[in-house]
BANU-284586 format. One record per residue (C-alpha): residue in one letter; x, y, z. Coordinates in steps of 0.25 Angstrom, whole numbers. Layout:
<recs>
 residu    c1    c2    c3
      A     X     Y     Z
...
</recs>
This chain:
<recs>
 residu    c1    c2    c3
      M   -80    87  -110
      I   -85    89  -125
      W   -73    80  -132
      F   -79    69  -121
      K   -93    71  -126
      N   -91    73  -140
      R   -84    61  -142
      P   -90    47  -144
      D   -91    36  -131
      W   -83    27  -139
      Q   -70    36  -144
      L   -70    41  -127
      L   -70    26  -124
      C   -58    23  -133
      G   -49    36  -129
      L   -53    30  -114
      I   -48    17  -116
      I   -37    20  -122
      S   -33    31  -111
      L   -36    20  -100
      I   -26     9  -107
      A   -16    20  -107
      L   -19    23   -92
      K   -19    11   -88
      A    -5     9   -95
      W    -1    19   -87
      L    -7    16   -73
      T    -1     1   -72
      A    11     9   -76
      A    12    20   -66
      A     6    13   -55
      G    17     1   -56
      F     6   -11   -61
      E    13   -23   -65
      L     6   -35   -68
      H    -3   -42   -58
      Y     0   -56   -55
      D   -14   -57   -63
      E   -10   -50   -75
      A     4   -58   -75
      Q    -3   -72   -74
      Y   -12   -67   -87
      W     1   -64   -94
      E     6   -75   -91
      W    -5   -83   -97
      S    -5   -75  -110
      Q    10   -83  -112
      Y     4   -93  -113
      P   -10   -92  -121
      D   -20  -102  -121
      W   -35  -104  -122
      S   -37   -99  -105
      Y   -28  -100   -93
      Y   -30  -104   -78
      S   -38   -92   -72
      K   -45   -85   -82
      G   -47   -86   -98
      P   -38   -81  -109
      M   -42   -68  -114
      V   -33   -60  -104
      A   -20   -68  -107
      W   -22   -69  -120
      L   -25   -55  -123
      I   -10   -51  -114
      A    -5   -59  -125
      L    -9   -53  -134
      A    -5   -40  -129
      E     8   -44  -127
      Y     9   -48  -142
      F     7   -35  -147
      F    13   -26  -136
      G    23   -36  -128
      H    26   -38  -114
      G    21   -30  -103
      E    11   -24   -92
      W     4   -16  -102
      Q     2   -28  -112
      T    -4   -36  -103
      R   -13   -25   -98
      L   -17   -21  -111
      F   -28   -28  -114
      A   -36   -24  -101
      W   -35   -12  -101
      L   -41   -13  -116
      S   -52   -23  -110
      H   -54   -11   -99
      G   -55    -1  -110
      I   -67    -9  -117
      F   -72   -13  -103
      L   -75     4  -103
      L   -81     3  -115
      L   -90    -8  -114
      I   -95    -2  -100
      F   -97    11  -108
      V  -106     5  -119
      L  -114    -5  -107
      T  -118     9   -99
      R  -122    18  -110
      R  -130     7  -117
      L  -136     2  -103
      W  -139    18  -100
      D  -138    23  -113
      S  -130    35  -105
      R  -118    40  -112
      S  -116    47   -97
      A  -118    31   -89
      A  -109    25   -98
      W   -96    34   -96
      W   -99    34   -81
      A   -98    19   -82
      V   -85    20   -89
      L   -79    29   -79
      I   -83    21   -68
      V   -78     6   -72
      L   -64    16   -75
      T   -63    21   -62
      T   -67     9   -54
      P   -56     3   -47
      L   -58   -10   -50
      Y   -61    -9   -64
      F   -51    -2   -68
      T   -38    -8   -60
      L   -42   -22   -66
      G   -41   -16   -78
      L   -28   -11   -78
      V   -22   -24   -78
      M   -23   -36   -85
      T   -35   -43   -77
      T   -46   -54   -82
      D   -56   -44   -75
      V   -55   -33   -86
      F   -60   -42   -97
      L   -70   -48   -88
      F   -74   -33   -87
      T   -75   -30  -101
      F   -82   -44  -105
      W   -91   -42   -94
      T   -96   -30   -97
      W   -97   -33  -111
      G  -107   -44  -106
      L  -115   -37   -99
      W  -119   -27  -112
      A  -121   -40  -118
      A  -131   -45  -107
      H  -138   -32  -106
      R  -141   -31  -122
      A  -145   -46  -121
      L  -156   -45  -111
      N  -159   -30  -110
      Q  -158   -27  -126
      N  -161   -44  -131
      Q  -149   -43  -140
      P  -145   -57  -145
      R  -131   -53  -148
      A  -128   -48  -135
      W  -129   -63  -131
      Y  -118   -67  -139
      E  -110   -54  -131
      L  -111   -59  -119
      G  -107   -72  -122
      A   -95   -67  -128
      A   -94   -57  -117
      V   -94   -68  -108
      G   -87   -78  -116
      V   -75   -70  -119
      G   -73   -63  -105
      A   -72   -76  -100
      L   -58   -78  -106
      A   -54   -67   -98
      K   -62   -70   -85
      L   -72   -81   -83
      S   -81   -72   -71
      I   -86   -65   -83
      G   -94   -78   -83
      L  -102   -72   -70
      L  -108   -62   -80
      P  -117   -73   -89
      A  -120   -79   -78
      V  -128   -70   -71
      I  -133   -65   -85
      G  -139   -79   -84
      L  -145   -79   -72
      L  -151   -66   -76
      V  -159   -71   -88
      I  -163   -85   -81
      I  -170   -76   -68
      I  -175   -65   -75
      P  -187   -67   -84
      H  -185   -58   -95
      W  -174   -62   -97
      R  -175   -77   -97
      R  -181   -77  -111
      H  -166   -75  -116
      L  -162   -90  -112
      L  -171   -94  -124
      N  -162   -83  -134
      P  -152   -94  -141
      H  -143   -80  -141
      V  -139   -83  -127
      W  -135   -96  -130
      A  -127   -92  -140
      G  -122   -84  -131
      L  -118   -91  -122
      S  -113  -100  -134
      L  -105   -89  -137
      M   -98   -86  -122
      L   -94  -103  -122
      V   -84   -99  -135
      C   -79   -87  -131
      M   -74   -95  -119
      S   -71  -108  -125
      P   -56  -106  -124
      L   -57  -104  -109
      I   -68  -117  -109
      L   -59  -125  -116
      W   -46  -124  -111
      N   -52  -125   -96
      Y   -58  -138  -100
      H   -44  -142  -104
      H   -37  -137   -91
      D   -47  -144   -82
      W   -56  -131   -79
      V   -45  -123   -72
      M   -52  -110   -72
      L   -65  -114   -68
      R   -58  -121   -56
      H   -51  -109   -52
      E   -63  -100   -55
      L   -71  -111   -45
      G   -61  -105   -35
      H   -65   -91   -37
      V   -80   -95   -33
      S   -76  -104   -21
      H   -85  -102    -9
      Q   -77   -99     5
      E   -83   -96    17
      W   -91   -84    20
      S   -85   -70    24
      L   -91   -57    27
      L   -78   -51    28
      R   -73   -54    13
      L   -87   -51     7
      I   -85   -35    13
      E   -71   -34     9
      Y   -76   -41    -5
      L   -87   -27    -6
      L   -76   -17     0
      G   -67   -24   -11
      Q   -78   -21   -22
      W   -83    -6   -16
      L   -68    -2   -18
      A   -65    -5   -30
      L   -78    -2   -39
      S   -76    12   -30
      P   -81    14   -17
      L   -91    28   -21
      I   -96    23   -34
      V   -99     9   -27
      I  -106    17   -17
      I  -115    27   -27
      A  -117    15   -37
      L  -123     4   -27
      P  -137    10   -24
      L  -138    13   -37
      L  -135    -2   -41
      A  -143    -9   -28
      R  -156    -4   -36
      F  -162   -14   -47
      P  -160    -7   -60
      R  -174     0   -64
      I  -170     0   -79
      P  -171   -15   -83
      R  -159   -15   -93
      H  -150   -11   -83
      R  -155   -26   -74
      L  -146   -34   -81
      F  -133   -26   -76
      W  -139   -24   -63
      L  -142   -40   -60
      I  -128   -45   -67
      S  -120   -35   -57
      L  -129   -38   -45
      I  -129   -53   -46
      C  -113   -54   -49
      S  -110   -44   -37
      I  -119   -53   -28
      F  -110   -65   -33
      F   -97   -58   -29
      V  -101   -53   -16
      L  -108   -69   -12
      K   -95   -73   -17
      A   -86   -62   -10
      G   -92   -67     4
      G   -89   -81     2
      A   -75   -80    -5
      K   -65   -70   -10
      V   -68   -62   -22
      Q   -58   -54   -30
      L   -59   -38   -31
      N   -61   -40   -46
      W   -70   -52   -48
      P   -84   -43   -47
      A   -78   -31   -54
      P   -88   -35   -69
      V  -100   -36   -60
      Y   -99   -22   -57
      I  -100   -17   -71
      G  -115   -18   -74
      F  -116   -11   -59
      I  -108     2   -65
      V  -115     1   -78
      L  -128     3   -70
      F  -122    14   -61
      A  -116    20   -71
      G  -131    23   -79
      A  -135    31   -66
      I  -123    39   -66
      P  -128    52   -75
      N  -140    52   -65
      F  -133    55   -52
      S  -133    67   -44
      S  -120    77   -45
      L  -119    72   -29
      K  -116    57   -34
      R  -109    60   -48
      R   -99    68   -40
      I   -99    55   -29
      L   -96    46   -40
      L   -86    55   -45
      L   -79    53   -33
      G   -79    38   -34
      I   -73    37   -46
      G   -60    47   -41
      T   -61    39   -28
      S   -61    27   -37
      L   -49    34   -45
      A   -42    37   -33
      F   -42    22   -28
      M   -36    17   -40
      A   -26    29   -42
      V   -22    23   -26
      G   -22    10   -29
      Y   -13    11   -42
      F    -2    22   -36
      P    -1    19   -21
      Y    11    24   -19
      F     7    38   -24
      F    -3    38   -14
      G     8    35    -2
      L     1    20     0
      P    10     9     5
      A    13    -3    -5
      K     5   -12     4
      L   -10    -6     0
      D    -5    -6   -15
      P   -17   -13   -22
      F    -8   -15   -34
      K     6   -20   -27
      V     3   -33   -33
      V     6   -28   -47
      K    19   -20   -44
      S    32   -22   -46
      W    35   -36   -53
      Y    45   -34   -64
      Q    56   -29   -57
      P    56   -40   -46
      I    55   -50   -55
      T    65   -44   -67
      A    75   -42   -52
      I    71   -58   -53
      S    74   -63   -66
      N    88   -55   -66
      M    92   -63   -54
      V    88   -76   -59
      P   101   -83   -65
      T    92   -92   -73
      A    79   -94   -74
      D    71  -103   -84
      F    58  -102   -77
      I    50   -95   -66
      L    45  -101   -54
      T    36   -97   -42
      D    25  -100   -35
      K    13   -90   -38
      Y     6   -87   -50
      E     5   -71   -47
      L    20   -72   -46
      A    21   -81   -60
      G    14   -71   -68
      E    21   -60   -63
      L    34   -67   -65
      A    32   -71   -79
      F    27   -56   -85
      Y    41   -50   -78
      W    49   -58   -80
      P    59   -54   -90
      Q    60   -67   -97
      R    47   -78  -101
      L    49   -88   -93
      P    40   -98   -88
      V    35   -98   -74
      Y    29  -108   -65
      I    22  -109   -52
      T    25  -119   -41
      G    14  -129   -38
      S    12  -126   -24
      A    -1  -131   -20
      A    -4  -118   -13
      R    -7  -110   -26
      R   -20  -110   -36
      F   -19  -117   -52
      N   -14  -106   -59
      Q   -10  -105   -76
      H     3  -111   -74
      D    -3  -125   -68
      L    -8  -125   -82
      W     5  -123   -89
      P    16  -132   -91
      A    21  -137   -80
      I    34  -134   -74
      D    43  -147   -76
      R    46  -141   -92
      E    56  -133   -83
      A    65  -146   -77
      G    80  -142   -78
      R    77  -126   -77
      N    79  -115   -69
      A    70  -106   -63
      A    69   -94   -55
      Y    56   -98   -42
      I    50   -83   -38
      S    40   -81   -26
      T    34   -72   -17
      D    36   -84    -6
      P    50   -85    -2
      N    48   -99     3
      P    49  -106   -10
      P    39  -122   -14
      D    47  -134    -7
      E    45  -140   -21
      L    57  -129   -26
      A    68  -135   -21
      R    64  -148   -28
      A    61  -142   -41
      F    75  -136   -46
      R    88  -142   -41
      Q    91  -129   -34
      C    82  -114   -31
      T    92  -104   -26
      G    86   -91   -19
      L    88   -77   -25
      Q    86   -65   -20
      P    72   -61   -17
      V    66   -50   -24
      T    59   -40   -16
      V    49   -30   -23
      H    47   -17   -13
      A    34    -6   -17
      H    35     9   -18
      D    35    10    -3
      G    46    -1     0
      S    37   -11     5
      L    38   -25     1
      L    30   -28   -13
      R    33   -43   -14
      T    46   -53   -13
      L    50   -61   -25
      Y    58   -74   -19
      V    67   -81   -30
      R    74   -93   -34
      H    83   -99   -44
      C    79  -113   -48
      R    89  -121   -56
      H    84  -134   -61
      Y    70  -136   -63
      V    65  -151   -58
      S    51  -156   -62
      I    43  -158   -48
      V    29  -161   -44
      W    23  -146   -38
      P    12  -147   -29
      K    -1  -143   -37
      P    -9  -132   -33
      Q   -23  -136   -27
      F   -32  -124   -31
      Y   -37  -117   -43
</recs>
């Protein structure tokens, strides 16, 4: 304890980040985490450098390419920059909380809560766009606080940079400046900033930082915006879907901590400088609640909007009673227990069907077995982008991967790359989790021979997935059906 108090905070934070990276490297290996299909997809993008991609900006692909250039091919290399970004996120949480509350204790409580929240830790364990979103959202919150509450002109440029660069990872960071802009318009003492030239210069900087993404989309029929519009589409209102959303968020954010925090966060802050974070988090939370009632909301989408609430909650913890602090520590312990069970379900005797991470397990061995089974293959053909990324990453040789043009699927990055027509006369391995190949496959090759399906079993012996394999000879160019939605 004396060692903890006598060393500067930055040394402790650097030590924490380094230890956290080592922990994640061990944890992903011990839990058997191979690549999630989104990670594999981003890796596949990294093999084709571009200014942006179908559903996300270029940041993740660029960073994967950089890590692979220096450290070689592998799972930890793919995830390295995500782990670093998670560490920077914790650093920003510390700085933001300490500056807001002028309390070292509150800052460390904020770090501890973020670090032990299942939603944030798990999303920072793998290469997701979310972990970069958390980092730039937190930087944006800090900049907005200094711009609006402390009248620092430079902070408007930082806000523009945070949002602009963050958009290169995930476009949903646009929700942050949208809400800040709304608050500036409707709150009288902030409205004067509309005449501040630094505000508009910061907005211009944001657009400059986003320019690779904007220009790429301009030249690709705005496919990313078309894709994002599918996320905001409204369906029939469903109370059941809303309840499912609220329960999912409650569990992902640690049940006991949410119960303790809600009464505190439900009150309008008495301290003026705290109101910005409260209003941003509240408005964004309401947005996702309303959206959840009208359409499906993925568990990770609202995660950044809780960051402001966590900073406000952490400031109240140093004044907790002994009983309330014990409950808080119990909540943290419960969160750690949830994560342990989720990462190592077999150790706790849970069946494979209850394994929340089964989708990231057992890809290397079956794909390697298929590569040894196929006589000759110049390229790979499959019917889902999720499977395409796994095949591209784990296939022993670097082979081009194509996706069949089923009208039942949505567009993806493969539809923007060179078409399969360039493979005319060559042989392929067709691999799918569906035993029935598309009708077009028989017309696309002179001959397709079904090979032995490869079954993948979980640790308890239950079937995890089956991969159906066909060796197809001499590709003949045909017109594949085009996907119908983005």
